[in-house]
C-alpha positions as CSV (number, residue, x, y, z in Angstrom):
1,M,97.5,116.2,115.7
2,Y,98.1,119.8,113.7
3,N,95.8,122.9,114.2
4,I,95.2,124.6,110.8
5,G,93.6,127.8,110.5
6,V,91.7,129.1,107.5
7,V,91.5,132.8,106.9
8,S,88.3,133.1,104.5
9,S,85.1,135.1,104.3
10,N,83.7,132.1,102.6
11,P,80.4,131.2,104.1
12,E,80.3,127.8,102.9
13,I,83.9,127.0,103.4
14,E,83.0,124.2,105.5
15,N,81.7,122.2,102.9
16,T,84.6,122.9,100.6
17,T,86.4,119.8,99.0
18,Y,89.7,120.6,100.6
19,I,88.4,121.4,104.3
20,K,86.6,117.7,104.4
21,A,89.7,116.3,102.9
22,L,91.6,118.0,105.9
23,K,89.3,117.0,108.4
24,E,89.2,113.2,107.1
25,S,92.9,113.3,107.5
26,E,92.3,114.1,111.5
27,Y,93.7,117.8,111.2
28,N,92.0,120.3,113.5
29,V,90.1,123.0,111.2
30,H,90.0,126.6,112.8
31,Y,88.1,129.2,110.9
32,L,89.5,132.8,111.2
33,K,86.9,135.3,110.1
34,K,87.1,138.3,112.6
35,K,90.5,140.0,112.7
36,H,90.3,141.1,116.3
37,K,90.3,137.7,117.7
38,W,93.4,136.3,115.4
39,E,95.8,136.8,118.1
40,R,95.3,134.5,120.5
41,Q,93.9,132.0,117.9
42,T,97.1,132.0,115.5
43,C,99.3,131.6,118.5
44,E,97.8,128.1,118.9
45,L,98.1,127.1,115.1
46,D,100.7,125.1,113.3
47,A,100.0,126.6,109.8
48,L,97.2,129.0,108.1
49,I,95.7,128.6,105.0
50,I,94.9,132.3,103.3
51,E,92.1,132.0,101.0
52,E,92.2,134.7,98.0
53,E,89.0,136.0,96.6
54,E,87.7,137.9,93.5
55,S,87.8,141.5,94.6
56,D,89.4,145.1,93.6
57,N,91.3,145.0,96.8
58,Q,92.3,141.6,97.6
59,M,96.1,141.9,97.2
60,S,96.3,144.6,99.8
61,L,93.9,142.1,102.1
62,I,96.2,139.1,101.7
63,C,99.2,141.3,102.2
64,E,97.6,142.7,105.5
65,S,96.7,139.2,106.6
66,I,100.1,137.8,106.0
67,I,101.8,140.8,107.8
68,K,99.6,140.6,110.8
69,I,100.2,136.8,111.1
70,R,103.8,137.0,110.8
71,E,103.9,139.8,113.7
72,Q,102.4,137.1,115.9
73,T,103.8,133.7,114.7
74,S,106.3,131.5,112.9
75,A,103.9,129.1,111.7
76,L,103.4,128.0,108.3
77,V,101.3,130.3,106.1
78,W,99.9,129.2,102.5
79,V,97.8,131.3,100.1
80,L,95.3,129.7,98.3
81,S,95.3,131.8,94.8
82,Q,94.1,131.5,91.3
83,N,96.7,134.5,90.5
84,T,98.8,133.7,87.8
85,D,100.5,137.5,88.2
86,K,104.2,136.2,88.7
87,S,104.5,139.9,90.7
88,T,101.8,139.4,93.2
89,R,102.8,135.9,94.2
90,I,106.3,137.2,94.5
91,V,105.0,139.8,96.8
92,Y,103.3,137.3,99.1
93,L,106.3,135.3,99.4
94,K,108.6,138.0,100.4
95,L,105.9,139.3,103.2
96,G,106.5,136.0,104.8
97,A,104.1,133.0,102.8
98,D,105.8,130.0,102.6
99,A,103.9,128.8,99.5
100,I,101.4,129.8,97.2
101,I,99.0,127.3,95.9
102,D,96.6,127.2,92.8
103,T,93.2,126.6,93.8
104,S,93.1,124.3,91.0
105,I,95.1,121.5,92.9
106,D,93.3,118.5,93.7
107,S,92.4,117.8,97.4
108,E,94.7,114.8,97.8
109,E,97.3,116.6,96.3
110,L,97.0,119.5,98.9
111,V,96.6,117.3,101.6
112,L,99.9,115.5,101.1
113,L,101.5,119.0,100.2
114,I,100.6,120.1,103.6
115,Q,101.4,116.8,105.4
116,G,104.9,117.2,103.8
117,H,105.7,120.6,105.0
118,L,104.2,120.3,108.7
119,K,106.3,117.6,109.0
120,R,109.5,119.1,107.9
121,Y,108.1,122.2,110.1
122,S,107.6,120.0,113.1
123,E,111.1,118.3,112.7
124,K,113.0,121.6,112.7
125,K,111.0,123.0,115.6
126,Q,111.7,119.7,117.9
127,R,115.3,120.2,117.0
128,E,115.4,124.1,117.9
129,L,113.8,123.0,121.1
130,K,116.2,120.6,121.9
131,V,118.9,122.9,121.4
132,Y,117.2,125.1,123.7
133,E,116.5,122.6,126.7
134,E,120.0,121.3,126.6
135,T,121.7,124.8,126.4
136,P,122.8,124.9,130.2
137,L,122.9,128.0,131.9
138,Q,126.5,129.1,133.6
139,E,126.8,129.9,137.4
140,S,127.3,133.4,136.4
141,D,124.2,133.8,134.3
142,V,122.4,136.2,136.7
143,P,119.3,137.4,135.1
144,K,118.3,141.0,135.0
145,K,115.1,142.3,136.5
146,I,112.0,141.6,134.3
147,E,108.8,143.8,135.0
148,L,105.2,143.0,133.2
149,V,103.7,145.8,131.6
150,H,99.8,144.7,131.5
151,S,98.4,147.6,129.5
152,N,100.6,146.6,126.5
153,F,101.0,143.0,126.9
154,S,104.8,143.4,127.4
155,V,107.7,143.0,129.6
156,L,110.5,145.6,130.6
157,L,113.8,144.2,130.6
158,N,116.2,145.9,133.3
159,G,113.9,149.0,133.6
160,S,114.6,150.1,130.2
161,Q,113.7,147.9,127.2
162,E,110.3,147.1,126.3
163,V,109.4,143.8,124.5
164,N,106.0,143.2,122.9
165,L,104.3,139.6,123.5
166,T,101.4,138.0,122.2
167,K,98.5,137.3,125.0
168,L,99.6,133.9,125.1
169,E,103.3,134.6,125.7
170,F,102.5,137.3,128.3
171,R,100.1,135.0,130.3
172,T,103.0,132.4,130.6
173,I,105.7,134.9,131.9
174,E,102.9,136.3,134.2
175,L,102.3,133.0,135.5
176,L,105.9,132.5,136.1
177,S,106.4,136.1,137.4
178,N,103.9,134.9,140.1
179,H,105.7,132.1,141.2
180,V,109.4,133.1,141.1
181,G,111.9,130.6,141.9
182,Q,109.5,128.1,141.7
183,A,109.4,125.2,139.1
184,L,106.0,124.7,137.6
185,T,105.2,121.7,135.4
186,Y,104.3,121.6,132.0
187,E,100.7,120.5,133.3
188,E,100.2,123.3,135.7
189,I,101.4,126.0,133.0
190,Y,99.2,124.6,130.0
191,K,96.6,124.4,132.7
192,N,96.7,128.1,133.5
193,V,97.7,129.3,130.2
194,W,95.3,127.5,127.6
195,D,91.6,127.2,128.4
196,G,91.0,123.9,127.0
197,G,91.9,121.1,124.9
198,D,93.9,118.0,126.4
199,E,96.5,117.3,123.3
200,D,100.5,118.2,122.8
201,K,100.7,119.8,126.4
202,Q,104.3,119.3,126.4
203,Y,105.1,120.4,123.0
204,R,102.6,123.4,123.3
205,V,104.1,124.5,126.7
206,A,107.9,124.1,125.4
207,N,106.7,125.8,122.0
208,I,105.6,129.0,123.9
209,I,108.6,129.1,126.4
210,Y,110.7,128.8,123.1
211,H,109.1,131.9,121.5
212,L,109.5,133.5,124.7
213,R,113.4,133.0,124.9
214,R,113.8,134.2,121.8
215,K,112.3,137.4,122.5
216,I,113.4,138.1,125.9
217,E,117.1,136.1,126.2
218,N,120.3,136.4,124.1
219,E,120.6,133.9,121.8
220,D,123.6,132.1,124.5
221,H,121.1,132.3,127.1
222,A,123.6,134.8,128.6
223,N,120.7,136.9,130.6
224,G,118.7,133.6,131.4
225,Y,115.2,134.5,132.4
226,I,113.5,131.2,132.4
227,K,115.4,128.1,133.6
228,T,114.6,124.4,132.3
229,I,113.8,122.1,134.9
230,R,114.4,118.8,133.5
231,S,111.8,116.4,132.9
232,K,109.4,118.6,135.2
233,G,108.6,122.0,133.7
234,Y,110.1,125.5,133.9
235,M,111.3,128.0,136.5
236,L,111.5,132.1,136.2
237,M,115.0,133.1,137.7
238,N,113.8,136.8,138.4
């Protein structure tokens, strides 16, 4: 089941037709209103819908939202807009929005569009995860030192290169670093990193590891910090 976040200040958002249609299609819908809570929430989402509203500074608010989301996740981002100005829509797309959806769209059509996007997104992620899972580490791939910087939610690679992480990514690498050389199962990682829920455990864990590897490892795994333990989970090699 997919998790979709909705960025909106509409107090009646739960009663809108398209939200009801999404829930009827068994999507988990999460409402994002307080920006200081976004970082943790967006990491667990598969897609986000940003509602454009009528206000003088709406474009700047939408741009700010897209930038903030893109700093934290590669999830799909759609802007629900009634703006027909081509230049504005192009700005949204250049900042990282995946599509601009007209507010006049029928709810059934919207759900079908979302289903199609999510299906392709999921298939792409699964292919990428499979490549990472199946890429073997060479015997000569000796990982360099990795240090946690708790104050910044970051890691220091080889004593010099600092890499910023999301809170979920940091909690994951922190858990692995507390068990260096010990294989942790998908279940153990999920239980310690996420606060609740009981769905798609292996996918959620594999996905967060995928993002961690993209940030702290070379594309060819030449500094493979995290080792995949086939059919079990992961182990930090530091």
